[in-house]
NUKOLRO-827512 format. One record per residue: residue number from 0; x, y, z of N, C-alpha, C in turn. Coordinates in steps of 0.02 Angstrom, whole numbers. Atoms other than C-alpha are relative to their C-alpha. Layout:
NUKOLRO-827512
REC / num / n_X / n_Y / n_Z / ca_X / ca_Y / ca_Z / c_X / c_Y / c_Z
REC / NUM / X / Y / Z / X / Y / Z / X / Y / Z $
...
***
This chain:
NUKOLRO-827512
REC / num / n_X / n_Y / n_Z / ca_X / ca_Y / ca_Z / c_X / c_Y / c_Z
REC / 0 / 13 / -9 / 71 / -2811 / 9232 / 523 / -51 / -52 / -23 $
REC / 1 / 54 / 43 / 24 / -2962 / 9160 / 433 / 10 / -18 / -73 $
REC / 2 / -2 / 25 / 69 / -2972 / 9055 / 275 / -68 / -29 / -18 $
REC / 3 / 61 / 31 / 27 / -3121 / 9005 / 168 / 23 / -54 / -49 $
REC / 4 / -17 / 57 / 42 / -3095 / 8832 / 94 / -65 / -26 / -29 $
REC / 5 / 63 / 18 / 34 / -3229 / 8791 / -35 / 11 / -62 / -42 $
REC / 6 / -1 / 61 / 41 / -3254 / 8616 / -104 / -59 / 3 / -47 $
REC / 7 / 55 / -4 / 48 / -3355 / 8621 / -264 / -30 / -69 / -12 $
REC / 8 / 37 / 61 / 13 / -3488 / 8491 / -299 / -74 / 17 / -9 $
REC / 9 / 73 / -7 / 5 / -3674 / 8464 / -319 / -33 / -37 / 57 $
REC / 10 / 36 / 32 / -54 / -3795 / 8426 / -180 / -47 / -53 / -28 $
REC / 11 / 47 / 53 / 20 / -3906 / 8273 / -186 / 34 / -67 / -3 $
REC / 12 / -26 / 68 / -4 / -3882 / 8087 / -165 / 26 / -25 / -68 $
REC / 13 / -19 / 24 / 66 / -3871 / 8059 / -354 / 69 / 25 / -22 $
REC / 14 / -66 / -28 / 18 / -3710 / 8164 / -361 / 55 / -20 / 50 $
REC / 15 / -45 / 11 / -57 / -3630 / 8101 / -199 / 70 / -24 / -17 $
REC / 16 / -65 / 30 / 12 / -3488 / 7993 / -264 / 26 / 12 / -71 $
REC / 17 / -21 / -13 / 69 / -3464 / 8071 / -436 / 65 / 39 / -2 $
REC / 18 / -63 / -35 / 10 / -3303 / 8142 / -505 / -8 / 76 / 12 $
REC / 19 / 13 / -71 / -6 / -3380 / 8316 / -507 / -4 / 22 / 73 $
REC / 20 / 7 / -16 / -71 / -3400 / 8306 / -317 / 63 / -12 / 40 $
REC / 21 / -62 / 12 / -37 / -3218 / 8278 / -273 / 14 / 56 / 50 $
REC / 22 / -9 / -55 / -47 / -3216 / 8450 / -190 / -36 / -14 / 66 $
REC / 23 / 38 / 19 / -60 / -3352 / 8392 / -69 / 36 / -57 / 37 $
REC / 24 / -32 / 58 / -31 / -3260 / 8227 / -39 / 62 / 21 / 39 $
REC / 25 / -60 / -23 / -33 / -3098 / 8316 / 5 / -16 / 39 / 64 $
REC / 26 / 18 / -36 / -61 / -3182 / 8435 / 127 / -30 / -45 / 52 $
REC / 27 / 27 / 49 / -48 / -3277 / 8290 / 206 / 57 / -35 / 37 $
REC / 28 / -58 / 34 / -29 / -3110 / 8202 / 235 / 37 / 46 / 48 $
REC / 29 / -34 / -48 / -42 / -3030 / 8359 / 306 / -38 / 12 / 65 $
REC / 30 / 42 / -10 / -59 / -3176 / 8388 / 425 / 3 / -62 / 46 $
REC / 31 / 0 / 62 / -40 / -3179 / 8205 / 481 / 66 / -8 / 37 $
REC / 32 / -66 / 6 / -31 / -2992 / 8204 / 516 / 10 / 50 / 57 $
REC / 33 / -5 / -51 / -51 / -3015 / 8359 / 623 / -56 / -4 / 51 $
REC / 34 / 57 / 10 / -45 / -3170 / 8293 / 713 / -48 / 59 / 2 $
REC / 35 / 51 / -52 / 5 / -3282 / 8433 / 651 / -55 / -25 / -47 $
REC / 36 / 59 / 23 / 37 / -3455 / 8412 / 577 / -29 / 60 / -38 $
REC / 37 / 32 / -52 / 40 / -3540 / 8511 / 439 / -70 / 15 / 26 $
REC / 38 / 68 / -23 / -14 / -3694 / 8613 / 483 / -31 / 12 / -69 $
REC / 39 / 30 / -3 / 66 / -3803 / 8586 / 330 / -55 / 52 / -6 $
REC / 40 / 55 / -48 / 0 / -3929 / 8719 / 379 / 23 / 73 / -6 $
REC / 41 / -26 / -67 / 8 / -3822 / 8870 / 336 / -20 / 27 / -68 $
REC / 42 / 18 / -32 / 62 / -3857 / 8995 / 200 / 50 / -19 / -55 $
REC / 43 / -40 / 16 / 59 / -3792 / 8941 / 29 / 44 / -62 / 8 $
REC / 44 / -42 / 60 / -3 / -3714 / 8780 / 93 / 9 / -28 / 69 $
REC / 45 / -19 / 32 / -62 / -3646 / 8667 / 227 / 66 / 30 / 23 $
REC / 46 / -58 / -33 / -28 / -3517 / 8746 / 342 / 28 / -41 / 58 $
REC / 47 / -35 / 27 / -58 / -3388 / 8673 / 461 / 57 / 47 / 15 $
REC / 48 / -55 / -43 / -20 / -3262 / 8772 / 560 / 51 / -41 / 39 $
REC / 49 / -52 / 36 / -35 / -3095 / 8707 / 619 / 59 / 46 / 12 $
REC / 50 / -61 / -37 / -15 / -2936 / 8772 / 697 / 59 / -41 / -24 $
REC / 51 / -63 / 31 / 22 / -2764 / 8736 / 626 / 55 / 46 / 27 $
REC / 52 / -48 / -42 / -37 / -2632 / 8803 / 745 / -35 / 66 / 15 $
REC / 53 / 33 / -64 / -15 / -2674 / 8990 / 752 / -45 / 25 / -57 $
REC / 54 / 43 / -18 / 57 / -2780 / 8988 / 593 / -70 / -27 / 10 $
REC / 55 / 69 / 23 / -1 / -2968 / 8975 / 579 / -21 / -15 / -72 $
REC / 56 / 22 / 21 / 67 / -3034 / 8878 / 429 / -76 / -7 / -1 $
REC / 57 / 71 / 8 / 12 / -3212 / 8896 / 368 / -6 / -43 / -62 $
REC / 58 / 8 / 47 / 55 / -3253 / 8746 / 259 / -70 / 7 / -28 $
REC / 59 / 65 / -11 / 32 / -3394 / 8772 / 134 / -11 / -50 / -56 $
REC / 60 / 24 / 41 / 55 / -3486 / 8647 / 26 / -64 / 34 / -25 $
REC / 61 / 58 / -38 / 24 / -3603 / 8758 / -78 / -60 / -44 / -16 $
REC / 62 / 63 / 35 / 17 / -3785 / 8706 / -95 / -32 / 31 / -61 $
REC / 63 / 26 / -38 / 57 / -3806 / 8815 / -249 / 4 / -38 / -65 $
REC / 64 / -18 / 38 / 60 / -3759 / 8678 / -372 / 60 / 33 / -33 $
REC / 65 / -65 / -20 / 28 / -3598 / 8692 / -469 / -3 / 66 / -38 $
REC / 66 / 1 / -57 / 46 / -3652 / 8823 / -596 / -14 / 67 / 34 $
REC / 67 / 14 / -62 / -36 / -3698 / 8951 / -461 / 44 / 5 / 62 $
REC / 68 / -45 / 2 / -58 / -3552 / 8922 / -341 / 23 / 68 / 23 $
REC / 69 / -24 / -68 / -17 / -3500 / 9105 / -347 / -43 / 34 / 52 $
REC / 70 / 44 / -32 / -49 / -3653 / 9158 / -247 / 19 / -20 / 72 $
REC / 71 / -19 / 24 / -67 / -3601 / 9051 / -98 / 69 / 27 / 19 $
REC / 72 / -68 / -24 / -14 / -3418 / 9102 / -112 / -2 / 73 / 21 $
REC / 73 / 4 / -71 / -17 / -3458 / 9288 / -113 / -33 / 11 / 68 $
REC / 74 / 36 / -8 / -64 / -3582 / 9273 / 31 / 45 / -16 / 60 $
REC / 75 / -40 / 21 / -58 / -3463 / 9180 / 147 / 65 / 39 / 6 $
REC / 76 / -57 / -45 / -5 / -3312 / 9288 / 103 / -20 / 63 / 37 $
REC / 77 / 24 / -62 / -31 / -3414 / 9441 / 152 / -21 / -11 / 72 $
REC / 78 / 26 / 14 / -68 / -3499 / 9363 / 304 / 57 / -11 / 49 $
REC / 79 / -56 / 16 / -45 / -3335 / 9299 / 378 / 56 / 51 / -5 $
REC / 80 / -51 / -52 / 9 / -3236 / 9453 / 321 / 68 / -30 / -16 $
REC / 81 / -61 / 35 / 21 / -3107 / 9345 / 233 / 25 / 32 / -65 $
REC / 82 / -31 / -29 / 60 / -2986 / 9420 / 107 / 2 / -52 / -56 $
REC / 83 / -5 / 48 / 55 / -2988 / 9341 / -67 / 66 / -38 / -2 $
REC / 84 / -65 / 35 / -2 / -2803 / 9298 / -41 / -3 / -62 / 44 $
REC / 85 / 8 / 56 / -45 / -2863 / 9177 / 94 / -57 / -46 / -21 $
REC / 86 / 51 / 43 / 30 / -2989 / 9091 / -20 / 35 / -56 / -38 $
REC / 87 / -25 / 57 / 39 / -2953 / 8917 / -87 / -60 / -40 / -25 $
REC / 88 / 52 / 39 / 32 / -3069 / 8829 / -210 / 28 / -68 / -17 $
REC / 89 / -21 / 69 / 14 / -3053 / 8639 / -219 / -46 / -27 / -54 $
REC / 90 / 40 / 13 / 60 / -3110 / 8580 / -390 / 26 / -59 / -40 $
REC / 91 / -19 / 54 / 46 / -3110 / 8433 / -511 / 28 / 30 / -64 $
REC / 92 / -31 / -25 / 61 / -3005 / 8452 / -668 / 10 / -56 / -51 $
REC / 93 / -6 / 48 / 55 / -3022 / 8355 / -831 / 69 / 1 / -34 $
REC / 94 / -64 / -7 / 35 / -2854 / 8419 / -895 / 57 / -36 / 35 $
REC / 95 / -52 / 35 / -39 / -2757 / 8326 / -760 / -18 / -74 / 4 $
REC / 96 / 11 / 72 / -6 / -2735 / 8138 / -752 / -28 / -15 / 70 $
REC / 97 / 32 / 17 / -63 / -2827 / 8048 / -613 / 49 / 6 / 59 $
REC / 98 / -38 / -6 / -61 / -2762 / 8096 / -441 / 54 / 53 / 0 $
REC / 99 / -49 / -54 / 2 / -2643 / 8232 / -500 / -28 / 60 / 38 $
REC / 100 / 21 / -58 / -41 / -2649 / 8383 / -384 / 43 / 60 / -18 $
REC / 101 / -36 / -62 / 17 / -2603 / 8561 / -433 / -32 / 58 / 37 $
REC / 102 / 22 / -61 / -32 / -2615 / 8717 / -329 / 21 / 59 / -43 $
REC / 103 / -15 / -60 / 40 / -2623 / 8883 / -422 / -30 / 61 / 34 $
REC / 104 / 26 / -61 / -31 / -2643 / 9062 / -359 / -49 / 38 / -44 $
REC / 105 / 45 / -34 / 47 / -2743 / 9115 / -512 / -5 / -42 / -63 $
REC / 106 / 6 / 37 / 63 / -2797 / 9056 / -683 / -67 / 8 / -32 $
REC / 107 / 65 / -2 / 35 / -2936 / 9036 / -808 / -47 / -51 / 30 $
REC / 108 / 49 / 49 / -23 / -3094 / 8938 / -777 / 9 / -67 / -35 $
REC / 109 / -14 / 61 / 39 / -3033 / 8808 / -905 / -64 / -37 / -19 $
REC / 110 / 62 / 31 / 21 / -3213 / 8777 / -956 / -41 / -30 / 57 $
REC / 111 / 36 / 27 / -59 / -3267 / 8729 / -778 / -53 / 50 / 21 $
REC / 112 / 55 / -46 / -14 / -3438 / 8804 / -744 / 0 / 28 / 71 $
REC / 113 / -5 / -25 / -68 / -3410 / 8819 / -557 / 50 / 57 / 5 $
REC / 114 / -51 / -53 / -1 / -3249 / 8918 / -580 / -23 / 60 / -42 $
REC / 115 / 25 / -54 / 44 / -3331 / 9019 / -720 / -47 / 46 / 40 $
REC / 116 / 47 / -42 / -38 / -3470 / 9077 / -603 / 36 / 37 / 57 $
REC / 117 / -38 / -34 / -54 / -3349 / 9115 / -460 / 37 / 60 / -30 $
REC / 118 / -36 / -54 / 34 / -3245 / 9219 / -581 / -47 / 58 / -17 $
REC / 119 / 49 / -52 / 17 / -3401 / 9313 / -641 / -22 / 39 / 62 $
REC / 120 / 26 / -32 / -60 / -3464 / 9348 / -465 / 54 / 41 / 36 $
REC / 121 / -54 / -36 / -34 / -3295 / 9397 / -390 / 33 / 52 / -45 $
REC / 122 / -29 / -48 / 47 / -3243 / 9492 / -547 / 75 / -7 / -8 $
REC / 123 / -71 / 10 / 5 / -3070 / 9416 / -546 / 17 / -74 / -10 $
REC / 124 / -27 / 68 / 4 / -2967 / 9262 / -587 / 55 / -9 / 53 $
REC / 125 / -52 / 0 / -52 / -2851 / 9303 / -441 / -25 / -31 / 64 $
REC / 126 / 17 / 37 / -61 / -2904 / 9171 / -318 / 33 / -69 / -5 $
REC / 127 / -36 / 64 / -2 / -2818 / 9011 / -263 / -47 / -58 / -16 $
REC / 128 / 39 / 59 / 14 / -2876 / 8844 / -327 / 44 / -61 / 5 $
REC / 129 / -33 / 65 / -4 / -2827 / 8665 / -289 / -37 / -45 / -48 $
REC / 130 / 30 / 40 / 53 / -2860 / 8562 / -444 / 16 / -74 / 12 $
REC / 131 / -7 / 73 / -9 / -2889 / 8374 / -424 / -16 / -32 / -67 $
REC / 132 / 9 / 32 / 65 / -2865 / 8276 / -584 / -49 / -58 / 2 $
REC / 133 / 48 / 55 / 6 / -3010 / 8165 / -634 / 9 / -37 / -66 $
REC / 134 / -13 / 33 / 63 / -2938 / 8117 / -803 / -49 / 22 / -54 $
REC / 135 / 44 / -18 / 56 / -3021 / 8130 / -972 / -10 / -61 / -45 $
REC / 136 / 7 / 63 / 38 / -3047 / 7949 / -1024 / -73 / -11 / -19 $
REC / 137 / 70 / 6 / 22 / -3213 / 7971 / -1113 / -4 / 17 / -74 $
REC / 138 / 10 / -16 / 71 / -3276 / 7974 / -1293 / -23 / 72 / -9 $
REC / 139 / 20 / -69 / 16 / -3301 / 8143 / -1373 / -76 / 8 / 7 $
REC / 140 / 71 / -16 / -8 / -3468 / 8221 / -1326 / -32 / -31 / 62 $
REC / 141 / 28 / 31 / -60 / -3489 / 8123 / -1163 / 30 / 28 / 64 $
REC / 142 / -32 / -31 / -58 / -3400 / 8242 / -1045 / -47 / 5 / 60 $
REC / 143 / 47 / -8 / -56 / -3555 / 8276 / -940 / -13 / -66 / 34 $
REC / 144 / 9 / 67 / -29 / -3589 / 8090 / -916 / 61 / -21 / 40 $
REC / 145 / -62 / 20 / -33 / -3407 / 8064 / -869 / 7 / 33 / 69 $
REC / 146 / -10 / -34 / -64 / -3399 / 8197 / -733 / -55 / -15 / 50 $
REC / 147 / 56 / 14 / -45 / -3569 / 8148 / -662 / -7 / -75 / 16 $
REC / 148 / -2 / 71 / -18 / -3521 / 7964 / -643 / 53 / -11 / 53 $
REC / 149 / -49 / 16 / -52 / -3425 / 7882 / -501 / 68 / -18 / -30 $
REC / 150 / -66 / 22 / 20 / -3240 / 7845 / -508 / -1 / -75 / -14 $
REC / 151 / -4 / 72 / 14 / -3192 / 7674 / -578 / 25 / -37 / 63 $
REC / 152 / -23 / 41 / -56 / -3150 / 7531 / -459 / 74 / 11 / 14 $
REC / 153 / -73 / -11 / -8 / -2963 / 7556 / -489 / 13 / 69 / 29 $
REC / 154 / -8 / -68 / -26 / -2978 / 7743 / -458 / -21 / 4 / 73 $
REC / 155 / 24 / -2 / -69 / -3077 / 7713 / -298 / 51 / -29 / 48 $
REC / 156 / -53 / 29 / -43 / -2933 / 7608 / -230 / 53 / 53 / 16 $
REC / 157 / -52 / -51 / -9 / -2814 / 7755 / -253 / -27 / 65 / 31 $
REC / 158 / 31 / -62 / -22 / -2938 / 7890 / -200 / 18 / 21 / 71 $
REC / 159 / -15 / -22 / -68 / -2908 / 7889 / -10 / 70 / 32 / 7 $
REC / 160 / -68 / -28 / -4 / -2721 / 7919 / -31 / 4 / 69 / -33 $
REC / 161 / -1 / -64 / 36 / -2748 / 8060 / -157 / -39 / 54 / 39 $
REC / 162 / 39 / -47 / -41 / -2881 / 8141 / -46 / 41 / 21 / 61 $
REC / 163 / -41 / -16 / -59 / -2763 / 8132 / 103 / 54 / 52 / -19 $
REC / 164 / -51 / -49 / 23 / -2628 / 8224 / 3 / -33 / 68 / -12 $
REC / 165 / 36 / -63 / 11 / -2756 / 8355 / -50 / -12 / 35 / 67 $
REC / 166 / 12 / -29 / -66 / -2798 / 8382 / 135 / 65 / 30 / 27 $
REC / 167 / -65 / -26 / -21 / -2612 / 8403 / 173 / 17 / 65 / -37 $
REC / 168 / -12 / -61 / 39 / -2601 / 8532 / 34 / -42 / 58 / 26 $
REC / 169 / 43 / -53 / -29 / -2747 / 8630 / 108 / 31 / 26 / 64 $
REC / 170 / -31 / -21 / -63 / -2663 / 8632 / 278 / 62 / 41 / -13 $
REC / 171 / -61 / -36 / 18 / -2498 / 8686 / 201 / -16 / 69 / -28 $
REC / 172 / 21 / -65 / 28 / -2586 / 8824 / 103 / -15 / 49 / 56 $
REC / 173 / 19 / -44 / -56 / -2656 / 8894 / 266 / 59 / 17 / 45 $
REC / 174 / -55 / -10 / -46 / -2497 / 8874 / 368 / 62 / 30 / -32 $
REC / 175 / -63 / -21 / 32 / -2356 / 8906 / 243 / -10 / 46 / -60 $
REC / 176 / 14 / -44 / 57 / -2441 / 8998 / 99 / 0 / -37 / -66 $
REC / 177 / 10 / 31 / 65 / -2474 / 8964 / -83 / 67 / -18 / -33 $
REC / 178 / -64 / 13 / 35 / -2294 / 8977 / -148 / 37 / -60 / 29 $
REC / 179 / -33 / 57 / -32 / -2218 / 8858 / -21 / -36 / -65 / -16 $
REC / 180 / 40 / 60 / 13 / -2360 / 8734 / -47 / 8 / -23 / -72 $
REC / 181 / -10 / 17 / 70 / -2343 / 8741 / -236 / 68 / -33 / -10 $
REC / 182 / -69 / 27 / 7 / -2155 / 8711 / -224 / 6 / -70 / 30 $
REC / 183 / -7 / 65 / -34 / -2177 / 8566 / -105 / -42 / -55 / -34 $
REC / 184 / 46 / 51 / 23 / -2325 / 8476 / -185 / -10 / -5 / -76 $
REC / 185 / 17 / 2 / 71 / -2348 / 8525 / -368 / 48 / -42 / -41 $
REC / 186 / -49 / 39 / 37 / -2190 / 8433 / -422 / -12 / -75 / 4 $
REC / 187 / 10 / 72 / -11 / -2250 / 8264 / -357 / -48 / -29 / -51 $
***
């Protein structure tokens, strides 16, 4: 069985360690822990493939920039012949406090441009998403600056542990399914 795991972010050095790129950071950690490397020369993004027991995971970091993420998602779902039920989008979320992790099988885009484009392109809100809380500690009107800046020093200290849990949630999603994973991890 195949899964498409998509970490949302923006390409380019200036975005590398920003809150908006937590999806990329989580997929990088998952690939590194599994000793796989991303091929950056693939269509619409960087791809890494890994095995997890009897499952095949295709990891995608779109090169389309956040606002056009749906193009990469649609292309790789079709190319790899992966069912939307086996799609997981890893995304930053302002509505959750820093480091909070929530898995959901469907939902609105909540104002997130990456999710909004995926929803438009796929024509549905019925796809799994792992939301990583980045907090909302910013003055009104400075949301864009907030998401496009790095985590604070205190947040960076906690980041490795939270990323590791996110990786465990991705593995659980593929091995045990969305419901079991939600029950096990969403309460923490």
